[in-house]
N, C-alpha and C positions, 0 to 999 in steps of 0.2 A: 441259383447255380444252374447253367445251361449245359445239356448233354448233346453230343453229336449222335448221329444214328448208329454209331459204332459202340455206344454204351449198351448195357444190358437192356434188351428189348422187353423181356417179360411178356411176350405175346401170348394171348390166349389160344388154346388149341381148338380149332373149329372144324378142321377137315374130318371127313368120315373115313378116309383111307387109313388102314392100320397096317403096321409092319411088325412082323415077329422078330424080335432081337434077343430072344432068350439065350441063344448060344453065343451071342456076340460079346466079346470081352473088350477089345480095343475098338472104339468107334471113330476115333480121329487122332491124328498126331499134329502138333504144332511145333515146328522145328524139332527139338529133342523131347518135348513134353508129350506125354500120353494122356488121352482122355478115355477112360473106360466107361462102359455102359452104366455102372453103378453111380458114377459121378453125375450122369444125366438124370437117372430115375429117382435120385434122392431129392430132386428139385420140386417134385409134385407128389402129393399123397396118392393121387389116382393111379400113378404108375404101379404101385404095389398091389392094386386091386385088379389089374388088367392082365389077361393072358397074352395079349398083343398090345402094341403101343400105337397111339394115334401118330401117324407118320409126320404130318405137318407140325404138330406140337413138338414131337421129338426132335425134328430137324431145327426148329426154332430154338429150343432149349440148348441143343448141342452148339448151335451157332453162337449163342451167348457165351458159352464156356470157351469156345474157340477164340472169340474176341478177348476174353479175360486172359487166357494163356498167352496170346500174342502180346498183350500189353505188359504182362509180367516179364516175359522174355525180353522185350524191348527196353523196359525200365532197367533191367539188370545190365543189358548190353550197353545202353547209352550212358547210364549214370551210376551203375553199380548198386542200384536199389534192390533190396531183397526183403524177405520177411513178411510179405503180404498174406501168407497163409497162417501167420502166428495167431493162435486163438485169442490171446490176451488183447492184441491190437484190434482184432475184429470185434471182440466184445466191447472194447472201449469206444469204438466208432459207433456201434449200435446204441450204446448207453448214452453217449453224449454227442448227438448229431447237431449240426447247424440247423437253422430254421428250414432251409431248402432241403437239406438231407432228410430231415424229419418227414417232410412231405413225400420224399421218395420212398422211405421205409413204410409210411402209412399206405401208400399206393400198393406196395407189395403185400402188406398185411391185410388189405381189403379183399384179396383173393383167397378164399378158404382152401383152395387147392395148393397154394404155395406153402412150402415147408420152411423150417428154420435154415435149411441149407441154401435156399434162395436168398434169404435175408443176409446170410453170411457172404454169399457171392456178390451181392450188391455192396456190402461193406468193403470187400476187397477192391471192387471197382473204385469206390470213393477214396480209399487209401492210396491207390495207385495215382489217381487224378491229383490228389493233394500233393503227393511227393514229386510227381513229374512236373507239375506247374511250378512248384517251388524252385526246381532246377532250371526250368526254362526262363523263369523270371529273374534269375540271378545273372543279369547282364546290365551293367551300369549304363552303357550307351543307350540301350532300350529304355531303361527307367528314366534317364535324363531327358530323352525326347518327350516322354509322356509328362514328366514333371514340368518341363519348360513350355510345352506346346499343346498339351491336351489335359489341362487340369480338371476338366469335367469328369475324367475317368477315375479321379482319386478323391473327390470331395463329395460330401452330402450337404444339403442346404435346407433351411426353413425359409420359405419365400411366400410373398404375396404378389398378386398381379392384377392388372386391369386390362381386359382384352377389348379392343375396338376394331372396326372394319378398315379404317384408312389411316395413313400417316398423319393427315391433318387432325383427325380426331385424337390420335395419340398425343400430338403436340399440345392440343387443347387440354387434355387430361393432365399432362405433365405441368403445364402452366398453372392449373388449379392447385395441384399438389405443392408446387414450389411456392405458391402464394399462401400456403398454410392450411388448405382445406383438409379435412379428415380423410385418410386413405379409404377406410372401410365404407364411409358414406358415399364417396365418389364411386367406388367399385359397385356398390349395391344399386347406384343410380344408373350407371352407363355400361357396365361390363357385360359383354356377350356371354361370359362364363357365369351363368346363373347358378351353377352348382357350387361355386366357391363363395360362400357367404363372406362378405367383407373383403373378398379377394384372396382369402387365406387358402393356401394349398396344403396338402398333407405334409406333415413334418415329423422327422426329417425324411428327405428323399435323396437318393443318389442323383447328383446333377445330370449324369449321363442318361437317366431314365426319361428325361424330357427330350423333346425334339431338338435337333442339333443347334439351331440358332439360340433357342431359349437356354439350353444346357450350357452353351459357351458363355453366354452373358451371366447366367447365375453363378458360374464358377469363378468369375473374375471381377464383377463390379464390387466396389467397396461396400462392406456390410453397413446397412442402415441408410444408404443413399438411394435416391430415386434415379432409376436408369433412364437413359435416352430411349426413344422408341425402338423396340426389337421386333423385326418382321419374322413371322413364321407362316406355315401353310394355313394356320387358323386365323390369321389377322395380325394386328399390331399390338404389342404388349408394352405396358409400363410396369416394371417390377421393382420390388424392394426385397433384398435378402436380409433377413433378420438374424440369421446365424449360419455359419459355415464351419464344418468340421472336416478334418483331413490331416495328413502328416504336417507337422509344424516346421519341417526342414527336409531338405533332400536326404540328409543322413538318416533321418527317422524313416523316410520312405524306403530307402535302400535296406534298412535293417529288417523290415517286414513288409515287402511289397505286396504280397498276396492278401494281406489284411486290408489294404487300401484299394487295390485295383478293382474296378467295376467288373461284373460278370462278363460283359462283352469282351473286355480285354483278356480276361482269363480264357475265354472260349477261343479267342484268336490264337492264343498260345497252344491250347490243348488240341483243338480239332485237327490241325495239320499233322501234329505229332501222332495222334492216335490213328488217324487214317494211314499214315505211313507205316506205323507199327504193324497194322493188320495187312496192308498191301505188300509189305516186304517179307512177311513170314512164309515159311514153307509149310503148307497145310495139305493134309491128306485125310480123306473121309472114307470109312469102310464102304465098300461097293453096295452092300445091301441097304445102306442108309441113303446113299446118294453120291453126288460128285461135287467137290468144292469148285465154285465158279468165281475166279478172281475178279472178273469184270464187275460183278455185283456184290462181292464179298458175302456170299451166301451159299447154301447147299441146294443143288438141283436134285429133284427126285430121280431115282434110278429109272432106267428105261422100262416102259410098260411091257409086260409079258415075260 
């Protein structure tokens, strides 16, 4: 799962400048949503131990919460989506993450200064992303274009290949295979990809994870057949797809598009939406914390002195 720079940053606090916010209650507003000081300080254990706050870290944490509030507001305005603060939904996301989400939670958990509130904020981010992408993908014309013209974005393959330097070598390899020579033996003899024993590639792999020409071929050549030579930046490939999985019909794809769509396609839906959600929000930051800078979608420090 790929995140834009507008997802929770979880940046480490490294600056030595400190800002006293003990009397501050509201530190930012996002449209009609209010972010108070306690919402920020509960994200790190170290805030409870400090008489003053690390200014850079506080601004980074507050920025993350601003992003989150802007996304919640936009999700409700655009699609009527709510309930991302629901404790049961948050707990369920933390308890049953996808493989990619588990890595995100593990990254948060590796920082001993991060509290359960940070994990909950990340879970809310993931819940919003899932729900918004499901809405954005609910477009039959968009899905039909992918299904008909970009099948690499919706299938996974188990493939073998032989990589050589020239088209002439590739044609010679294909002729040997067509004549009945063993694929693995030819691969071990001539392939430039010496890491793939017998030509076998990791299995299964999303077709779109390969370079474009290879992924396109892997998505469409008949299963079990020897391909014609396929050029890529690495050379010329002869490949065989041993298995291919994906939606077995357009109707099945439409029924659950996000289950099939490659992460790159999901990001192409998510990133413009989330950037617009933040860019179009009305954001104000308490003057003692800094000033919201729309050009960078971040908080500038208050003037010195």
